[in-house]
C-alpha positions in Angstrom: 57.4 -13.6 -40.5 56.6 -9.5 -40.9 59.6 -7.7 -39.0 60.0 -4.0 -37.8 60.8 -1.3 -39.7 64.0 0.4 -39.2 62.8 3.5 -37.5 60.3 2.3 -35.8 59.9 2.3 -31.6 59.5 -0.7 -29.8 59.5 -1.3 -26.2 61.9 -4.1 -24.7 60.5 -5.6 -21.4 62.0 -7.6 -19.0 60.0 -9.8 -17.3 60.7 -11.5 -14.0 59.8 -15.4 -13.1 56.6 -14.3 -11.6 55.3 -12.6 -14.6 55.9 -8.9 -14.0 57.4 -6.4 -15.7 60.6 -5.8 -13.8 61.8 -2.8 -16.7 60.8 -1.3 -20.1 62.7 0.6 -22.3 61.8 2.4 -25.5 64.2 1.4 -28.2 64.6 2.7 -32.0 64.7 -0.1 -34.6 68.0 0.2 -36.6 67.5 -3.3 -38.6 65.6 -6.6 -38.5 66.9 -9.0 -40.6 67.0 -13.0 -40.4 69.9 -12.4 -38.7 69.6 -10.3 -36.0 67.0 -7.6 -34.4 69.1 -4.3 -34.0 67.7 -1.6 -31.8 69.2 1.9 -30.1 68.5 3.3 -26.8 69.9 7.1 -27.2 70.3 9.1 -23.8 66.8 10.5 -23.4 65.0 7.6 -24.2 61.9 6.8 -22.1 62.5 3.9 -19.3 60.7 2.1 -16.8 62.8 0.9 -13.5 61.9 -0.3 -10.3 61.8 2.6 -8.1 64.2 1.6 -6.0 66.9 1.7 -8.9 65.7 5.5 -9.9 66.2 6.5 -6.2 69.4 4.9 -5.6 70.2 7.4 -9.1 68.7 10.6 -7.8 70.0 10.1 -4.0 73.6 8.5 -5.5 73.0 5.9 -3.0 74.1 2.7 -4.8 73.4 0.5 -1.5 69.9 1.5 -1.6 69.9 -0.6 -5.4 70.5 -3.9 -3.4 67.0 -3.3 -2.2 66.0 -3.8 -5.8 67.3 -7.4 -5.2 65.5 -8.0 -2.1 61.9 -6.5 -3.8 62.6 -8.9 -7.1 62.9 -11.7 -4.4 59.9 -10.8 -2.9 58.0 -10.5 -6.1 56.7 -7.4 -4.9 58.6 -3.5 -6.6 57.0 -0.3 -8.1 58.2 0.9 -11.6 59.2 4.2 -12.0 59.8 6.3 -15.3 63.0 7.9 -15.7 65.1 8.9 -18.7 68.3 7.1 -19.9 70.9 8.6 -19.4 74.6 9.4 -19.9 75.5 6.3 -22.6 74.0 5.1 -25.9 72.7 1.6 -26.0 73.2 -1.0 -29.3 71.5 -4.0 -28.8 71.5 -7.2 -31.1 69.2 -10.2 -30.6 69.4 -13.3 -33.0 65.9 -14.1 -34.1 65.5 -17.4 -31.8 67.7 -16.1 -28.7 66.4 -15.7 -25.3 69.3 -12.7 -24.9 70.7 -10.1 -26.3 73.9 -8.9 -26.9 74.6 -5.0 -26.0 77.0 -2.6 -26.9 77.4 0.8 -24.6 
């Protein structure tokens, strides 16, 4: 099976059980081996999150963030573009896993 090239940009999408995209992250491939796909998300990377998350960050009001979970339960939300901020993120995903281990 062909893997990703080191340095290549890939997109991680978190998909709700309804089939709708919940979030997207532009990631840079660090390594793609038989043991794991390792990708990085540096500050400034393009992301799309639920608009209510973005509003909570801009307003500094964490209570708005809980509204996003209510929206997830109904299956109705909008995505908004925002830059990843403050931390570097490294994700490691074994080839057959439905999860990744994230280091901030």
